[in-house]
C-alpha positions as CSV (number, residue, x, y, z in Angstrom):
1,M,-70.9,93.1,21.1
2,A,-70.8,89.8,19.9
3,R,-67.7,87.8,21.1
4,R,-64.9,87.5,18.3
5,K,-64.2,83.6,17.4
6,K,-61.2,81.8,17.9
7,G,-59.3,80.5,15.0
8,R,-59.0,81.4,11.7
9,L,-61.5,81.3,8.5
10,V,-60.4,78.2,6.9
11,N,-62.8,76.0,4.5
12,G,-62.9,72.7,3.0
13,I,-62.5,69.0,3.7
14,L,-59.8,66.6,5.1
15,I,-59.9,63.2,4.7
16,L,-58.4,61.7,7.8
17,D,-57.1,58.5,8.0
18,K,-58.5,57.7,11.8
19,P,-56.1,55.7,14.2
20,S,-57.1,53.1,16.5
21,G,-57.6,54.0,20.1
22,I,-59.0,57.1,20.0
23,S,-62.7,58.6,19.4
24,S,-63.6,60.5,16.3
25,N,-64.0,63.4,18.3
26,S,-60.5,63.5,20.0
27,A,-59.4,63.0,16.1
28,L,-61.6,66.0,15.0
29,Q,-60.0,68.3,17.8
30,K,-56.5,67.1,17.0
31,V,-57.1,68.5,13.4
32,K,-59.0,71.7,14.2
33,R,-56.3,72.9,17.0
34,L,-53.3,71.9,14.1
35,F,-55.1,73.9,11.6
36,Q,-56.6,76.9,14.4
37,A,-59.9,76.6,12.7
38,Q,-62.9,78.5,14.0
39,K,-65.0,75.9,13.4
40,A,-64.9,72.1,12.5
41,G,-67.1,69.1,12.3
42,H,-66.6,64.9,11.5
43,T,-69.0,63.3,9.3
44,G,-70.1,60.0,10.9
45,S,-68.5,58.6,14.0
46,L,-65.9,55.6,14.3
47,D,-65.4,53.6,17.2
48,P,-62.1,54.1,18.9
49,L,-61.3,50.3,17.6
50,A,-62.5,51.3,14.4
51,T,-59.8,53.0,11.6
52,G,-60.1,54.6,8.2
53,V,-61.7,57.2,6.4
54,L,-63.1,60.1,8.5
55,P,-63.9,63.4,6.7
56,I,-63.6,66.2,8.8
57,C,-64.9,69.4,7.6
58,L,-63.8,73.1,8.2
59,G,-65.3,76.3,8.3
60,E,-68.1,76.5,5.5
61,A,-67.6,73.1,4.5
62,T,-69.5,71.9,7.9
63,K,-72.7,73.0,6.0
64,V,-72.5,70.3,3.7
65,S,-71.4,67.6,6.2
66,H,-75.0,66.1,6.5
67,Y,-74.6,64.9,3.1
68,L,-71.7,62.8,4.0
69,L,-73.6,61.6,6.7
70,D,-76.1,60.3,4.3
71,A,-73.8,58.8,2.2
72,E,-72.9,54.9,1.3
73,K,-69.8,53.6,3.2
74,R,-67.7,50.6,2.7
75,Y,-65.6,48.7,5.4
76,R,-63.2,46.2,6.0
77,A,-63.9,43.9,8.7
78,K,-62.4,40.8,10.7
79,C,-64.7,38.6,12.4
80,R,-63.3,36.3,15.0
81,L,-65.5,33.2,15.1
82,G,-66.4,31.1,18.0
83,S,-67.0,33.6,20.9
84,V,-69.2,36.3,21.5
85,T,-68.0,39.4,23.9
86,T,-69.9,42.2,25.8
87,T,-69.5,45.1,23.3
88,G,-69.2,43.0,20.0
89,D,-65.4,43.4,19.8
90,S,-62.2,42.6,20.8
91,E,-62.6,45.3,23.8
92,G,-65.2,43.7,25.9
93,D,-65.4,40.5,28.1
94,V,-65.9,37.0,26.3
95,I,-69.4,35.6,27.8
96,D,-70.1,32.9,25.5
97,S,-67.9,30.4,23.4
98,K,-69.0,27.8,21.1
99,P,-67.1,25.1,18.7
100,I,-66.8,26.3,15.2
101,P,-68.8,23.6,12.9
102,E,-67.4,22.5,9.9
103,L,-67.7,25.1,6.7
104,N,-66.3,25.4,3.2
105,K,-65.7,28.5,0.9
106,T,-68.7,27.8,-0.8
107,Q,-71.1,27.7,2.3
108,I,-69.3,30.9,3.9
109,L,-70.0,32.8,0.5
110,A,-73.5,31.7,0.4
111,L,-74.2,32.5,4.0
112,L,-72.6,36.3,3.3
113,A,-74.7,36.5,0.6
114,S,-78.1,35.6,2.2
115,F,-77.3,38.9,4.4
116,E,-77.3,41.2,1.3
117,G,-80.1,43.6,0.8
118,E,-82.6,45.6,2.6
119,Q,-83.2,44.6,6.4
120,D,-84.0,46.1,9.7
121,Q,-81.1,46.5,11.9
122,T,-81.1,47.2,15.9
123,P,-78.3,49.6,16.9
124,P,-75.8,47.9,19.5
125,M,-75.8,49.6,23.2
126,F,-72.0,50.1,22.4
127,S,-72.3,52.8,20.1
128,A,-72.4,56.2,19.6
129,L,-75.7,56.7,19.0
130,K,-77.5,59.2,21.5
131,H,-80.3,58.8,24.4
132,K,-81.2,61.9,26.1
133,G,-77.9,63.4,24.6
134,R,-75.6,60.7,26.2
135,P,-74.2,58.0,23.7
136,L,-75.4,54.8,24.3
137,Y,-72.0,53.4,25.2
138,E,-72.3,55.6,28.3
139,Y,-75.2,53.4,29.3
140,A,-74.0,50.5,28.4
141,R,-70.8,50.6,30.6
142,K,-72.8,51.3,33.6
143,G,-75.1,48.0,32.6
144,I,-78.0,50.3,31.8
145,E,-80.2,48.7,28.8
146,I,-81.9,51.2,26.8
147,E,-84.6,50.3,24.4
148,R,-83.5,50.9,20.7
149,K,-85.5,51.3,17.4
150,S,-84.7,49.2,14.7
151,R,-83.9,50.8,11.5
152,R,-83.7,49.9,7.9
153,I,-80.4,49.2,6.1
154,H,-79.1,48.0,2.9
155,L,-76.1,46.0,2.4
156,F,-75.1,46.2,-1.0
157,S,-72.7,43.8,-1.1
158,I,-70.5,41.7,1.3
159,Q,-67.4,39.9,0.0
160,L,-65.3,37.5,1.7
161,M,-61.6,38.6,1.5
162,N,-59.7,36.1,3.6
163,Y,-60.5,33.3,6.0
164,S,-59.1,30.6,8.4
165,L,-61.2,27.9,10.2
166,S,-58.2,25.8,11.1
167,D,-58.0,26.3,14.7
168,Q,-60.6,27.2,17.6
169,D,-58.7,29.9,19.0
170,T,-57.7,31.7,15.8
171,S,-60.5,31.1,13.2
172,F,-61.8,34.2,11.5
173,I,-63.4,35.5,8.2
174,E,-62.6,39.0,7.1
175,I,-65.3,40.7,4.9
176,E,-65.8,44.1,2.7
177,V,-68.6,45.5,3.2
178,H,-70.8,48.2,1.1
179,C,-73.9,49.6,2.9
180,S,-76.0,52.2,3.6
181,K,-75.7,54.4,6.4
182,G,-76.7,53.7,9.6
183,T,-75.3,50.5,9.3
184,Y,-73.5,48.8,12.3
185,I,-70.9,46.5,11.3
186,R,-70.2,44.9,14.8
187,T,-73.9,43.6,14.8
188,L,-73.5,42.3,11.0
189,C,-70.5,40.3,12.6
190,E,-72.5,39.4,15.5
191,D,-75.4,38.3,13.3
192,I,-73.0,36.1,11.1
193,G,-71.7,34.4,13.8
194,L,-75.1,34.0,15.2
195,K,-76.2,32.4,11.7
196,I,-73.2,30.0,11.8
197,G,-73.8,28.5,15.2
198,C,-70.6,29.8,16.9
199,G,-71.2,33.6,17.8
200,A,-68.4,35.9,16.4
201,H,-67.1,39.4,17.3
202,I,-65.1,42.4,15.6
203,T,-61.1,42.6,16.3
204,A,-60.4,45.0,13.2
205,L,-62.8,47.3,11.7
206,R,-61.1,49.8,8.9
207,R,-63.5,52.2,6.6
208,I,-62.2,52.4,3.2
209,D,-65.0,54.5,1.5
210,S,-67.4,57.3,2.9
211,G,-69.4,59.0,-0.1
212,P,-66.9,59.8,-2.4
213,F,-63.9,59.6,-0.6
214,S,-61.3,57.0,-0.2
215,L,-58.3,56.0,1.8
216,A,-56.1,56.9,-1.4
217,Q,-56.9,60.5,-0.6
218,S,-56.5,60.3,3.8
219,I,-53.8,61.4,5.7
220,T,-52.7,60.2,9.0
221,I,-52.6,62.4,12.3
222,E,-48.9,61.2,12.7
223,Q,-48.0,62.7,9.0
224,L,-49.9,65.9,9.7
225,Y,-48.0,66.3,12.7
226,E,-44.7,65.2,10.9
227,Q,-45.1,68.0,8.7
228,F,-46.5,70.6,10.5
229,D,-45.2,71.0,14.0
230,S,-48.3,72.2,16.4
231,D,-45.8,74.0,18.5
232,E,-44.7,76.4,15.6
233,V,-46.0,79.6,14.4
234,L,-48.8,79.3,12.3
235,T,-47.0,81.4,9.3
236,P,-48.8,82.7,6.2
237,E,-46.4,80.2,4.2
238,K,-47.4,77.3,6.4
239,Q,-51.1,78.3,6.3
240,V,-50.8,77.6,2.6
241,R,-49.1,74.3,2.9
242,M,-51.5,73.3,5.2
243,D,-54.8,74.5,3.1
244,Q,-53.2,72.5,0.0
245,L,-54.4,69.6,1.9
246,L,-57.9,70.4,2.0
247,L,-60.5,69.3,-0.7
248,P,-63.0,71.9,-1.9
249,T,-66.7,72.0,-0.4
250,D,-68.3,70.8,-3.3
251,T,-66.2,67.6,-3.8
252,A,-68.9,66.0,-1.1
253,I,-71.7,67.0,-3.2
254,Q,-70.9,66.3,-6.6
255,T,-73.7,64.2,-7.1
256,I,-76.3,67.0,-6.4
257,P,-77.0,69.0,-9.7
258,A,-75.3,72.4,-10.1
259,L,-76.7,75.7,-11.6
260,E,-74.6,78.6,-12.5
261,L,-76.7,81.8,-11.4
262,N,-76.5,85.5,-13.0
263,E,-75.9,88.6,-11.3
264,S,-79.3,89.1,-10.6
265,Q,-80.2,85.6,-9.2
266,Y,-77.3,86.0,-7.3
267,K,-78.3,88.8,-5.4
268,Q,-81.9,87.1,-4.7
269,I,-80.7,84.0,-3.1
270,Q,-78.0,86.2,-1.0
271,H,-80.7,87.9,0.5
272,G,-82.8,84.9,1.0
273,I,-85.4,85.2,-2.0
274,P,-86.3,81.8,-3.8
275,I,-85.7,82.5,-7.7
276,E,-87.2,80.3,-10.5
277,L,-85.7,77.2,-11.4
278,P,-83.3,78.2,-14.5
279,I,-84.4,75.1,-16.7
280,K,-82.3,76.9,-19.6
281,N,-79.2,77.1,-17.5
282,S,-79.1,73.4,-16.5
283,T,-77.4,70.5,-18.3
284,Q,-78.8,68.1,-15.7
285,S,-81.8,66.6,-14.8
286,I,-84.6,69.2,-13.4
287,T,-86.4,66.2,-11.1
288,S,-83.8,66.8,-8.3
289,E,-85.4,68.3,-5.1
290,H,-81.5,69.7,-4.0
291,Y,-79.6,71.9,-5.9
292,R,-75.5,73.8,-5.8
293,L,-75.9,77.2,-6.7
294,Y,-72.9,78.7,-8.3
295,F,-72.0,82.2,-9.0
296,N,-68.8,82.9,-11.1
297,H,-68.0,79.4,-10.6
298,I,-68.2,79.7,-6.6
299,L,-70.2,77.5,-4.4
300,I,-72.6,79.9,-2.9
301,A,-75.8,78.1,-1.9
302,L,-77.6,75.1,-1.3
303,A,-81.1,75.0,-2.4
304,I,-84.4,73.2,-2.4
305,L,-86.6,72.9,-5.0
306,D,-90.4,73.6,-4.2
307,K,-93.7,72.5,-6.2
308,D,-93.9,75.5,-8.0
309,H,-90.5,75.2,-9.3
310,Y,-88.9,77.9,-7.2
311,L,-85.5,77.3,-5.9
312,K,-85.4,78.5,-1.6
313,P,-81.8,78.8,-0.1
314,K,-81.4,76.4,2.6
315,R,-77.8,77.0,3.2
316,L,-75.8,80.2,2.0
317,I,-72.2,79.5,1.7
318,F,-69.4,81.9,1.9
319,L,-66.2,80.8,0.3
């Protein structure tokens, strides 16, 4: 007999404003315990130093989490100029310091613009990227260097938000970066410092957008605990109030074309049987490879279009 899963069946996406000082997994576990959810997952790690948008998928919403992993992101970062650290951020030890050359705003803007576009970037050792099942930062803390493959990233824009070059010990630039998945802002900050010629490291990092989600939709852990004491019994009334904070599962995949199925098509998909693409029912382009399928206006599956124009169910969703 299969062991019964602990927790309750709750589906949806919570947009958490992760605090500094804890890992993304720690934040996830706090939310999972508070909601007493059977299943939960986050959609892309933020470093303990970093704060901001961390979408947390509960229940069936975990089946769309990989779409958010692939989504574009937007960050606000403060880069301290004049020193390089072991970790690329303010939590590491300073290993090199150099004077900051004279720069004006026009020169800074031109330098930042030179980083925009597609490029290869090598992930830093102090990152959550895994090697043989362990995050790289665990190796780095032991002084072990792991060879990393560079990855193709795209920096869509880098805006200068603020800067100060008046003092060697406090000079900084603050930037807002719109980037593709897999971009490491601490590496970008180090590269900017290298190009200036004085070195740099991150002192603050905040994710302000992740895919379709923004800080305006977020809630902090403190706010959650203020509204819902974790020691209280999770009454039906409390469950309703908590679940009202969750966004529907399909808010994460609105860019994927949607199709409404009839009852016959629905039954086929539920049994894993491919269906012919119902072109007449679609108001969107049929050039997409991925589709979200609905029955009675409820999301029931994610499907892939094959070369014969048949939709093969990739994920069945039970909402």
